[in-house]
Each structure stands twice: as structure tokens, then as C-alpha cells.
C-alpha positions as CSV (number, residue, x, y, z in Angstrom):
1,M,-84.7,41.8,-38.8
2,N,-86.4,41.9,-35.6
3,S,-87.9,39.1,-33.1
4,V,-89.0,38.6,-29.9
5,G,-88.1,35.6,-27.9
6,G,-85.3,33.9,-25.5
7,Q,-83.3,31.4,-23.6
8,D,-85.9,29.4,-21.1
9,Q,-85.7,31.9,-18.4
10,I,-84.8,28.8,-15.5
11,L,-81.5,27.6,-17.1
12,F,-80.2,31.3,-17.6
13,A,-81.7,33.0,-14.7
14,E,-78.5,32.8,-12.5
15,D,-76.6,34.5,-15.5
16,F,-78.9,36.9,-16.7
17,H,-78.3,37.9,-12.4
18,Q,-74.9,37.6,-12.4
19,I,-74.3,39.7,-15.6
20,E,-76.9,42.6,-14.0
21,Q,-74.8,43.1,-11.4
22,R,-72.2,44.8,-13.3
23,F,-74.9,47.3,-15.0
24,P,-74.4,51.0,-14.8
25,S,-76.9,53.4,-13.8
26,P,-79.8,53.6,-16.2
27,V,-80.7,56.5,-18.1
28,R,-84.3,56.7,-17.7
29,R,-86.8,55.1,-15.9
30,Y,-90.5,55.0,-16.1
31,C,-92.9,53.7,-14.0
32,W,-96.5,52.3,-15.3
33,G,-98.7,50.7,-12.8
34,T,-96.4,48.3,-10.9
35,A,-93.9,47.6,-13.7
36,V,-90.8,49.7,-13.8
37,F,-89.1,50.0,-16.7
38,D,-85.0,50.5,-17.0
39,I,-83.9,52.3,-20.1
40,Y,-79.7,51.4,-20.5
41,Q,-77.3,52.3,-23.3
42,A,-75.3,49.9,-24.5
43,K,-73.5,52.1,-27.6
44,Q,-73.6,55.3,-29.0
45,F,-73.8,56.3,-32.2
46,Y,-71.0,56.0,-34.8
47,D,-69.0,54.6,-32.1
48,A,-67.7,51.2,-32.7
49,A,-66.8,50.9,-28.7
50,W,-69.5,49.5,-26.8
51,G,-70.5,51.5,-23.8
52,H,-70.9,49.1,-21.0
53,E,-69.8,45.4,-21.4
54,A,-72.0,43.8,-18.8
55,V,-74.9,45.6,-20.7
56,R,-73.3,44.6,-24.0
57,A,-73.5,40.3,-22.9
58,M,-77.3,41.4,-22.2
59,V,-78.2,42.4,-25.7
60,R,-76.1,39.2,-26.9
61,Q,-78.4,36.8,-24.7
62,A,-81.3,38.8,-25.9
63,R,-80.3,38.7,-29.8
64,R,-80.0,35.1,-29.0
65,A,-83.7,35.0,-29.9
66,Y,-82.7,35.1,-33.8
67,C,-81.5,31.6,-33.4
68,R,-84.8,30.4,-34.4
69,Y,-84.3,32.0,-38.1
70,G,-81.3,30.4,-38.8
71,N,-77.1,31.6,-38.4
72,V,-77.8,35.0,-37.4
73,P,-74.4,36.8,-36.1
74,L,-75.2,38.4,-32.6
75,E,-73.5,41.8,-33.8
76,D,-73.2,42.7,-37.3
77,A,-71.2,45.5,-39.1
78,Y,-74.6,48.0,-38.5
79,D,-73.8,47.8,-34.9
80,S,-70.3,49.9,-35.6
81,K,-72.7,52.9,-35.9
82,A,-76.0,52.1,-34.4
83,L,-77.1,53.2,-31.1
84,V,-78.7,50.2,-28.7
85,Y,-81.0,50.4,-26.2
86,L,-81.8,48.1,-23.5
87,C,-84.8,47.6,-21.4
88,R,-84.8,46.2,-18.3
89,V,-88.9,45.1,-16.8
90,Q,-89.8,44.8,-13.2
91,F,-93.0,44.0,-12.6
92,P,-95.0,41.5,-10.1
93,Y,-96.7,38.4,-11.6
94,N,-99.7,36.7,-10.2
95,A,-98.8,33.4,-10.5
96,L,-101.8,31.6,-8.1
97,A,-99.2,28.6,-7.6
98,S,-99.9,28.7,-4.1
99,P,-100.8,31.8,-1.1
100,E,-98.0,32.5,-0.2
101,Q,-96.6,33.2,-4.5
102,K,-98.8,34.9,-6.1
103,N,-97.1,38.0,-6.4
104,I,-93.7,36.8,-7.4
105,L,-91.0,39.4,-8.7
106,L,-89.9,38.8,-12.4
107,K,-87.9,40.3,-15.3
108,E,-88.0,40.7,-18.4
109,W,-86.0,42.6,-21.3
110,L,-86.1,44.4,-24.7
111,S,-83.3,45.5,-26.6
112,I,-83.9,47.8,-29.8
113,R,-81.3,49.1,-32.2
114,F,-81.6,52.5,-34.2
115,I,-79.6,53.0,-37.3
116,P,-78.8,55.9,-39.1
117,A,-78.2,55.6,-42.8
118,D,-75.5,57.4,-43.4
119,G,-71.5,56.3,-42.2
120,E,-70.4,53.1,-42.7
121,P,-71.6,50.7,-44.1
122,A,-73.7,53.0,-45.9
123,S,-77.3,52.6,-46.1
124,T,-79.4,49.8,-44.0
125,E,-80.8,46.5,-44.9
126,D,-84.3,48.3,-45.3
127,L,-83.6,50.0,-48.1
128,D,-81.7,47.5,-49.5
129,Q,-84.0,44.4,-49.5
130,F,-87.3,45.6,-50.3
131,L,-87.8,46.8,-53.9
132,Y,-90.6,49.7,-55.4
133,A,-91.8,49.4,-58.8
134,R,-88.6,46.6,-59.0
135,R,-85.8,48.9,-57.9
136,P,-84.3,49.0,-54.6
137,I,-86.6,51.1,-52.6
138,R,-83.6,53.4,-51.8
139,H,-84.2,55.2,-55.0
140,W,-87.4,56.4,-53.7
141,F,-86.2,57.8,-50.7
142,E,-82.7,59.5,-53.0
143,E,-85.3,61.0,-55.4
144,R,-88.1,62.7,-53.0
145,L,-85.7,63.7,-50.5
146,G,-82.3,64.9,-52.9
147,G,-79.1,65.3,-52.9
148,S,-75.6,63.7,-54.5
149,D,-73.0,61.7,-53.4
150,N,-76.0,59.7,-50.9
151,L,-76.7,62.3,-48.9
152,F,-80.1,61.5,-48.7
153,L,-78.9,58.7,-46.2
154,R,-78.2,61.2,-43.2
155,K,-82.0,61.8,-43.2
156,I,-83.1,58.3,-42.6
157,L,-83.0,56.6,-39.6
158,T,-84.3,52.5,-38.8
159,I,-85.4,50.4,-36.3
160,S,-83.8,47.1,-35.8
161,R,-82.9,44.3,-34.1
162,I,-85.9,44.2,-31.9
163,C,-85.2,41.4,-29.4
164,G,-85.9,39.6,-26.2
165,I,-85.1,37.7,-23.1
166,P,-88.8,36.4,-21.7
167,P,-89.5,36.7,-17.8
168,H,-87.5,35.2,-15.1
169,L,-87.6,35.5,-11.5
170,A,-85.8,38.4,-10.3
171,Q,-84.1,37.1,-7.4
172,P,-82.2,33.8,-8.5
173,G,-82.6,31.0,-6.3
174,T,-86.0,32.1,-5.7
175,A,-87.8,28.5,-4.8
176,S,-90.8,28.5,-7.1
177,T,-93.7,26.1,-8.2
178,A,-95.2,28.5,-10.1
179,L,-95.8,28.2,-14.0
180,L,-93.8,31.3,-15.4
181,P,-95.1,32.9,-18.8
182,T,-92.7,31.8,-21.7
183,S,-93.1,35.0,-23.7
184,L,-93.1,38.7,-23.0
185,Q,-95.4,40.7,-21.3
186,Y,-94.5,44.0,-22.1
187,T,-93.1,43.9,-25.2
188,A,-95.9,46.8,-26.3
189,L,-94.4,49.2,-23.5
190,A,-90.9,48.7,-24.0
191,F,-90.8,49.5,-27.3
192,F,-93.5,52.6,-26.8
193,F,-91.1,53.9,-23.5
194,L,-87.7,52.9,-25.5
195,N,-88.7,55.3,-28.8
196,H,-90.1,57.9,-26.3
197,H,-86.9,58.5,-24.5
198,L,-84.7,58.4,-27.8
199,F,-87.1,60.6,-29.6
200,T,-88.0,63.3,-26.9
201,E,-84.4,63.4,-26.0
202,L,-82.5,64.5,-29.3
203,H,-83.6,66.6,-31.9
204,F,-83.7,65.2,-35.5
205,N,-83.0,68.5,-37.2
206,N,-82.2,66.2,-40.7
207,I,-83.7,62.7,-40.2
208,Q,-87.0,62.8,-42.0
209,Y,-87.8,59.3,-42.0
210,V,-87.8,56.3,-39.8
211,T,-88.1,52.7,-41.2
212,G,-88.6,49.4,-40.1
213,V,-88.7,45.6,-41.0
214,F,-90.9,43.8,-39.2
215,S,-93.0,40.5,-38.7
216,E,-97.2,41.1,-38.7
217,V,-97.2,39.0,-35.8
218,L,-95.4,41.2,-33.9
219,L,-95.9,44.5,-35.2
220,H,-100.0,44.0,-34.3
221,K,-99.5,42.8,-31.3
222,I,-97.3,46.5,-30.5
223,I,-99.8,49.0,-32.2
224,M,-102.8,46.9,-31.4
225,A,-101.7,47.0,-27.4
226,L,-100.4,51.0,-27.5
227,R,-104.1,51.3,-29.4
228,Q,-105.9,49.6,-26.4
229,Q,-104.0,51.3,-23.6
230,A,-102.9,54.9,-24.9
231,Y,-103.3,56.4,-28.6
232,P,-106.1,55.1,-30.6
233,S,-104.6,56.2,-33.6
234,F,-101.0,54.9,-33.0
235,T,-99.3,53.2,-36.0
236,M,-96.7,52.6,-38.3
237,P,-97.9,53.3,-41.9
238,A,-96.3,50.2,-44.2
239,A,-94.6,51.9,-47.1
240,E,-97.0,51.7,-49.7
241,D,-99.1,53.8,-47.5
242,Q,-96.3,56.4,-47.2
243,I,-95.4,56.4,-50.7
244,G,-99.1,56.4,-52.0
245,C,-98.6,53.2,-54.4
246,S,-100.5,49.9,-54.5
247,P,-99.4,47.0,-51.7
248,E,-98.5,45.0,-54.7
249,H,-95.5,47.5,-55.9
250,I,-93.5,47.4,-52.6
251,T,-91.6,43.4,-52.7
252,L,-89.3,41.6,-50.8
253,D,-86.2,41.0,-53.1
254,R,-86.1,37.7,-52.2
255,S,-82.5,37.0,-53.6
256,V,-81.0,38.6,-50.2
257,M,-81.8,37.1,-47.2
258,A,-84.9,35.5,-47.5
259,H,-84.4,32.3,-48.4
260,Q,-81.6,31.9,-45.7
261,F,-84.2,33.1,-43.2
262,P,-87.6,32.3,-44.1
263,G,-89.0,32.0,-40.6
264,Y,-88.4,35.8,-40.7
265,F,-89.0,37.4,-44.0
266,L,-91.8,34.4,-45.7
267,N,-95.2,33.6,-44.9
268,V,-94.8,30.8,-42.0
269,Y,-97.9,29.4,-42.5
270,Q,-97.9,29.2,-46.1
271,L,-94.3,28.1,-45.8
272,V,-95.7,25.1,-43.9
273,A,-98.6,24.3,-46.3
274,L,-96.7,24.3,-49.1
275,L,-94.1,21.7,-47.2
276,Q,-97.0,19.1,-46.2
277,R,-97.8,19.3,-49.7
278,L,-94.8,18.5,-51.2
279,Y,-94.6,15.7,-48.9
280,W,-97.9,14.3,-49.0
281,Q,-97.3,14.4,-52.9
282,G,-94.1,12.1,-52.0
283,K,-91.6,15.3,-53.4
284,L,-90.1,15.4,-50.4
285,T,-89.7,12.8,-47.5
286,I,-89.1,12.1,-43.2
287,A,-85.6,12.0,-44.7
288,T,-84.7,15.4,-46.3
289,F,-86.8,17.3,-43.5
290,A,-84.0,15.0,-41.4
291,C,-81.2,16.3,-43.0
292,Y,-81.8,20.1,-42.2
293,A,-85.1,21.0,-40.3
294,P,-84.9,17.5,-37.3
295,H,-87.4,19.6,-35.8
296,F,-90.0,19.2,-38.7
297,F,-91.2,16.3,-37.3
298,S,-94.0,14.5,-39.0
299,A,-97.2,15.6,-36.7
300,I,-96.7,18.9,-38.3
301,L,-96.7,17.1,-41.6
302,Q,-99.9,15.6,-40.8
303,S,-101.7,18.0,-39.2
304,W,-99.7,21.3,-38.9
305,Q,-102.8,23.8,-38.4
306,R,-103.2,22.4,-34.3
307,F,-99.4,23.8,-33.9
308,S,-99.2,27.5,-32.6
309,Y,-96.8,30.1,-34.6
310,K,-94.4,29.9,-32.0
311,E,-94.2,26.4,-32.3
312,L,-93.8,26.2,-36.3
313,L,-91.0,29.2,-36.2
314,Q,-89.3,26.5,-33.9
315,A,-90.2,23.9,-36.3
316,L,-89.0,25.8,-39.2
317,Q,-85.4,25.9,-37.5
318,G,-83.2,24.6,-40.5
319,I,-85.6,25.1,-43.3
320,G,-83.3,27.7,-44.3
321,N,-80.7,25.1,-45.8
322,L,-83.0,23.2,-47.6
323,L,-84.0,26.5,-49.5
324,T,-80.5,27.5,-50.2
325,V,-79.6,23.5,-51.8
326,V,-78.1,24.5,-54.9
327,G,-78.8,21.3,-57.4
328,P,-80.6,17.9,-56.0
329,I,-82.3,18.0,-52.6
330,P,-81.5,14.5,-51.2
331,H,-84.0,12.2,-50.7
332,S,-86.3,14.1,-52.9
333,L,-87.4,14.4,-55.9
334,L,-86.5,18.2,-56.4
335,T,-84.0,20.4,-57.0
336,G,-83.1,23.2,-54.9
337,E,-84.3,25.4,-58.1
338,E,-87.6,23.9,-58.3
339,L,-88.4,24.3,-54.7
340,R,-87.8,27.9,-54.6
341,A,-89.3,28.6,-58.0
342,L,-92.5,27.1,-55.9
343,V,-91.9,29.3,-52.8
344,E,-91.9,32.1,-54.8
345,K,-95.1,31.1,-56.2
346,E,-97.1,30.1,-53.5
347,V,-95.8,31.9,-50.6
348,A,-96.5,35.6,-49.6
349,D,-93.8,37.7,-47.6
350,G,-94.2,37.8,-43.9
351,S,-92.5,40.5,-43.1
352,R,-92.9,44.1,-43.9
353,L,-91.4,47.5,-44.6
354,R,-92.4,50.4,-42.8
355,I,-92.3,53.7,-43.2
356,V,-93.3,57.2,-41.1
357,S,-92.0,60.7,-41.2
358,T,-89.8,61.4,-37.8
359,S,-92.8,64.3,-37.1
360,Q,-95.4,62.1,-37.7
361,W,-93.5,59.3,-35.1
362,R,-92.7,61.6,-32.6
363,F,-96.5,63.5,-32.8
364,S,-97.7,59.6,-32.3
365,I,-95.2,59.3,-29.7
366,E,-95.7,62.1,-27.9
367,E,-99.8,61.8,-27.9
368,S,-99.6,58.6,-26.8
369,F,-97.5,59.5,-23.4
370,K,-99.9,62.2,-22.9
371,A,-102.7,59.5,-23.2
372,L,-100.9,57.3,-20.8
373,A,-100.2,59.5,-18.2
374,A,-104.2,60.6,-18.4
375,T,-105.5,57.1,-17.7
376,H,-102.9,55.7,-15.4
377,F,-102.3,58.2,-12.4
378,N,-99.5,56.4,-11.5
379,M,-97.3,56.5,-14.7
380,S,-94.0,58.7,-14.2
381,T,-90.7,58.8,-15.9
382,T,-87.5,60.0,-14.1
383,K,-84.0,60.3,-15.7
384,A,-81.1,59.6,-14.4
385,E,-79.3,62.7,-12.7
386,S,-75.8,61.8,-13.9
387,I,-76.9,62.0,-17.4
388,S,-75.8,65.3,-19.4
389,P,-76.9,66.1,-22.7
390,Y,-76.6,63.8,-25.2
391,E,-72.9,64.6,-26.5
392,F,-73.3,62.9,-29.9
393,S,-77.0,64.9,-30.7
394,T,-75.1,66.9,-32.7
395,T,-74.0,63.8,-35.0
396,F,-77.8,64.4,-36.8
397,N,-77.3,68.0,-37.5
398,R,-74.6,68.2,-40.0
């Protein structure tokens, strides 16, 4: 699951600053225009221990963005074998609140984890949640990559848990009447620099494919920004493009997590439209939504088209509890089974599986970096002098 968002930047800015005071040095710094991107390593591959508790605490803060989708744990079993990065972006913001506040220094954060399919727990969520020709997509990898006893898993790396903390004042206690942005300003570049750092530092001799499950809204934002600012051909192909099949042959196995976290895995607009129609038909009531999703208020039921995607996501909090009801749904004329059948029939998938070869991904990253450097004279990158070549890089050369 991948999400970008976070908590109220005014309420938590002081907490962020206190955590940051205990940070280690970054492993790498990128400068682009007036923005500075510092990369921190929260934990290494195949090491259950987190490398630094302060960085871990900030990663957990970023992962709270998933609360909008339901009861998503801030850490899970895949973290034990994953590499987790955190990027801090510092930039001046032209708030135009008053002449003395034209350039306010802000910070925002983006975290990503990279999960090798090999190791315990075996596989990754991506390989278990999507089907190709009605079989788990892991079978396609197994047939293509060969090997017995799950040896093919050594050749797959998954991008996961993309999440962020929206901009907040860089200096706590700074007086400001400015209206700060509520969404991340540098999602695409932070995502790009995190990937550039990893794929230029490590030589994945055995890793042949990179996968990721992205909401179409998030991935479109990232790809379009990088195409405009860097490399026009930058892409992360859909699974069907990599496999060479029709899109309908790649489907989400909704029995795994889709009904539990519909805001992430299902088409938000189609889901809201279905719930609105069932409300108008009297099959669901205000009392029904009050039981499960108190934010799904009457104004949305009357005219959801007036609301933004972000507002609809917030309104859907708790709908997963409604979609997983077994038997009669309180204050309604439907059972949980009947509602899920309607969702299956009328609501498309909202997230898609992406598969790219490691060589293609690295090429896109390297070409994009060259393009950024050529078009932005004040772009640079610096590695922390205290960082030696990664000790765990041989893990992927087995």
C-alpha cells in the first residue's frame, strides 16, 4: 500500500522538531533549485532491528497517513526484511501572507520501503494480491524466472509504503499567519531521489524485476511531474504491459484486503456513487453510515461530485467495516454479502500493479537524473563522507 498524506502540520510541527533533533547524519543530500533533499536510512535489508529510533519514529509518523484507509498497522512483518528510507525536504515557501513572510522555510517528509521477495515472510503483498489469468501473479514470475523452492523470489524487489508528512514550519514556534500548503509539494522528486540513491548505490546482480502497487492518482502525479521536469519517457509499466496481455487479465484478488481498505484498493468515485444510489433507493440509511463511517455525511450523499478526491477519501474512513459485515447490515435492507456483490459488479479496482525490469528502471532513473542536471544548473548531490559502501549489498548477490 502506498499513500501520501499525514497529520495536521500546525499541531505536530513541535513534535517533528523534537524527533529530528536526535537524527543521525543523512546518507545523501540532493539539491534542486532552492529545495534540499536529505536521505536517511531507517533500517537495512534483512535486519529486523531499526537502525535509528528517531528516524524510525518519524517513519511511523509518516505512516499514520494510512489511517484514512482503516486500521493499518504502522509496522508489519515485511519490515523485518525491508530497507526503509526517509527523505526530508527543506524549501522556502512564498506564502505572500505579508511582506516579511514572503519566504517561509518549510519541511516535508517522504518515506519508502523496499521489500525483497526472498526471506521471511516469503513473497510480498504485491505477489499475493494480484491475479494473472485467475492465478496469483507469483506463478507468472515463477514460470518466467525459473527455479525451485521459491528461488525466483530472490529476483524480485517491491516498492511499498510510500507515505509522507505534509509541509510544516521548519523552525518550531515561528510566528506565521501564512496559510501553509496541506499536501506535499515535492512528492515526485523525493520519490525519484530515493530511488536514484538506492539503484545507483546497490548493484542488484540477481534482482530482475521491481514491482509496486500504486493508486492511479499518486502514480499519475509522480510520472507526469518527472516527465515534465526530467525525462519525457519516464514510466513504470502496468503489469499487463510487462506481461503482454490484456488489462482485464490482471485483476485484484479482493478477498485479500480490498474490502477491508476500499479507499486504497477500489475506485473511490465509483464506490461513492454506488453508496449514494443505495442511499437514494432506501437500501442504506444515514443510521447505517453513522454506525460505520460517521464522516460519510449527508452532503456527500446528496452531491458527492462537489467534493475533492481527498475529501472523499476522508469521508470513506470506516467504510471498510461496512463492506466486511457478515449477515444483515444494521439499519439497511441489505446483507454484507449482497453489498459486496454489488461492489464486485459496479466498482472497478482503484490501484494497479506495476512491474518493471530492474535494467529498465535503472535506465529511466539514470536518464532522468542526467536530464535534471542538464536543465537545472544548481542541482547537485553529495554523499555523506562517513558512509562506506553498503555492507548488505552482497545480500543480493547470492
